[in-house]
C-alpha positions, 0 to 999 in steps of 0.5 A: 500500500502506498503512503503519500505525503502531500505538500501544499502545491499538490493539494492546491492542484487537487482543489483548483484547476491548474496545469497539475490538476489532472495528476493531482486528481489521479493521485487523490483517487489512488488507493492508499494512505494520503497524509497532510501535515499541519504545515501543508494544511496551513499553507493551503488555507492561506492560499484559499483565503488569499484567492478569496480575498483577491476575488480570484475565486467566488466565495462558493468555490472557496467554501467548496475547496475548504470542504474538500480540504477538510473532508477529502482523502487526506488523513491529518498528520501531526508530525515533526522532523528530526532536528539533526535531519533538518541540518543534514538535508539543508546541507545536501539540498537547496530548499526553502524553509517550508520545503526543507521542513516537508522533506525532513518530516517525510524522511523522518516518517519514512523510517516507520513507513518505508513506502512513503512518497512525497507528492509535490509539484515544486521542482526543487522539492521533487528533485530533493525527494527523488534524491532521497528515494521518496518521489511519487511517480508523476 
């Protein structure tokens, strides 16, 4: 069984139509365990709220997206990366802070869930996840 750790880029693509939406929907419909961290949830909520405030989406669409986020295929995950792992991955990969946190958290979880992969549409995070043996087949 596949365990998929979703970052905010993948979640947003599942919620709103963009160039990655078809792939995000395919992943959302796959059997397995789909995980969303508190950080990915916060990032996705921020995107949804910003889109609503900027009137990029109608209120009804924003509400529907939040309903899917809260009731979709994801299991909410409260997990934290190992402190030492953050530093070593930062030395190895050039990532923004949030992406480094996602990679380190997923890598920490991989010890107990070796089948875990990261689903992201961020090129740098995807490359780093691939280098760590955690890339979802996009």
